[in-house]
N, C-alpha and C positions, 0 to 999 in steps of 0.2 A: 462585583463578585470577587471575593478573594481567592487565592490559589487553593486553599483548603477546600473551598466549595467546588472548584473545578474538578478536583479529584474525587469528589463524592457524587458527581452527576451520573445518573444511570445511563444516559444516552451519549456519552462522550466517545470519541473515536481514538484510534491508536496515537496519532501524532499529538493532539492536544494533551492527552493523558501523559505521554512521555515528556513533552516539553514542560507541562506544569510540575511534574515530579522533579525534573532537573532544576527548575526554578526554586522550588521549596527546599531542595537540597543544596541550593546556592551554587549550582554548576560546579560541584566538586569533581574535578577531572578523574579522580581515583575511583569514583563510584561506578564508572562504566567497566572498570577492570575487576570489580568485586563479584563474588558468587551471587547468584540470584537470591539466596537466602539472606545474605547480608543487605542487599538492596531492599528487600521486603521489610526486614527488621528496621532499617533506618527510616524507611518511609512511614511505617506504622508508629515509629517513635515520634516523628515530627507531626504527622497528621493522623488523627484517629478517625475510624469509621469509613475507610476507603473500601468500596465494594471489591469483592474478589475479581470480578471481571475487569475492573480498572487496574488492579494490580497486574493482572495478566497482560493488559494492553501496554502498561509501562515496560514489562519484561519483553514483550514483543518488539518494542522499539529498541531496547538494548540489544536484543538478538540481531536485529537488522543491521545495527551500526557496528557491532563487534564481531560478527561471524558471517560466514557465507551460507548459513543454513536456509535462510528464507529463499535464496536463489538456487540452492542445490538439492534441498530435501523437500519432496512433495508434501509430506505430512506437515512440516513446519510452514510451508507456503500456504497450504489450505487453512491452517490454524490462524495465521496472520490475517488472511482475508476475512475469515469469520469474525475475528476480534475487531477488525476494522469496520465491517459493514453490517453485521448482523445485529438485530435488536435483541434477540434472545440467543445467548451463548450456551452451547452444550458443554457438559463437563469435559475436562481436559482428557479424560480416559475414554471418551466416546467419539467415534468417527462421525463427523458432520460435514458432508461434502459441501464445498463452496460452489454456488451457482455462478452464472455468467455475470450477475450484478455484483456479487461479493468479490469475484475475481477482479472485475474492472475497477471497483473503488479501492480494493486492497492495493492494486498496482498504482493507483493515483497517490495513495498515502506513502507507498514505498518511494516513489519519485520525489514526493514532497519532503520526506525526511532524509533520505539517503542521497543527498546532492553530490557527494563525492563517492559515487558507487564504483570504486576501483578495488582490485585485489592485488596484493603483492606477488610477484613472480620470482623474488630473490632466491628462494630455495630451489626453484625449478630451472634456473638458468644454467646452461651448459658451460662447464669449465673449459671446454675445448674450443669455444667460439669467443671472438672478441666481444667484450662486454658492451661496447658501443652499438653492436648489432642487435642486442637483445633488450626488449623493453623491461623496465623494472616493475611496471604494473600494467594491467589490462582492465578494460571496462568489465564490470561484473555482468555475467550473462546467466540467464535462467537455464537450468538443465533441460535436456531433451524431454525428460519425463514430464516436467512442469509445462513445457510448451505444448506437448501433446495433450495434457490435461486441459489446458486452456482451449485448445481446438476442440476437444471432446465436449466440453460444456456448451460451447457455441453451437456445435453441430447438433447436439441434443435439443437445444432451444429452437433450432430451425435455421440458423445462419448458414450461408453457403460460401462465405469467405471471411477473412478477418474483419474486425471493426476497429475504428480509430483508437478506442480505449484499450484494445488488446491486439496491437499490430503485428506481433510476432508469433501468434498462435499457429500451431501446426495441426491441420485437419487430418482425421483418420483416412479420408478418401475424398477425391474430387468427383463430383457428380457431373456426368456429361449430359447436357440438355440439348445437344445439337439436333437430335431427331424429334424433339418435343418442345417447340417454342411456347406452347400453351402452359406446359408444366414449368418452364423457365419463368414465365411471367408471374405465375403464382408464387414460385419460390423466391423470386426477386422482391415481390411485394412483401412477403413474410420477412425476408432478410432486412429490408429497409425499416420495417416496424421494430424489429428486434434491436437494430442499431440505434434507432431513435430512443427506444425505451431505456437502453443501457446508458446512453448519453444523458438522458433526463435524470436517471438515478444518480449518476456520478455528479452531475451539476448541482442537484438539490442538496446532496450531502456535503459537497465541497463548500457550498455557501456557509453552512454552519461551522464546518471545520475551520475554514479560513477566518471567519468572524471571531471564533474563539482564540485563534492564534494571534490576532491583532490585540488581544487583551492580556496576553502572557508576556512578561518581560524577559528578554534574552539576557545573556551574560553581561552585555553592555547597557542594560536597562532600557534599551529600545525594544519595541514590540518584536516578537519572534518573526512575524510577518507584518510589514508595514501595509496600511490599507491600500496604498497605490499598487503595490505588488500583488496583493490579494485580488484587486480588481482586474489587473492584467491577466492573472491566472484564470479567473472566471471568464473573462472575455475570450481567452484562448480555447476553453473547453465548452463554450456556450453552444447548446444545440441550435440548429438553424432556425427552429420555429419559436425559440424563447426570447423574451426581452432580457436585455443585460441587467443583472442585479449588481448594485453597489453595496459595499460593506463599510 
């Protein structure tokens, strides 16, 4: 499959779409600093027939790497997760809440693409303190609003605590089961099923995403993800009941 066909696939996710786009644009460093309209124009000039959803996925990757909006703006975070994990994408001007599965896989792709997830603090450093005492960068963190949203979708699904795929979610409230061990047993059973269902969802989608990335050349002409690394990632996120899949 050539790179043009990658970008025309209807079921591609954000990271393969972004990486394929960068490859067909020959990893032009300036493209990431361009306006979205310029990126879209250049992509359509090189590859015809790219679905609008895949154009949106490419731009989602650009947004993740060049701004802090995915980490700080709830609407942008939800949109990224929808583009990453949803089979049917709502129009950009329609609100489409991301559920627990979409949030979990969206965050998997964020980690996969944004490996250097730091933000500069140069403009915020105090001129009255020694520069050596102040970090130049910090690790990018999700806003309180986004973490509460993550906790909210888990809570609505029936989870009673965080799950490995969304480890920093903030729950709206903690339920006290101390007076009702029977209710705790029911809630715990439900939670474990939700945790497993989310892990299965992320794992199955990760297989396809990582497989595609092994077929896309990076700037050095080696695969964006080497098969060995892809297999290591899959082994790390493998649900307990699943057989290890190799790519």
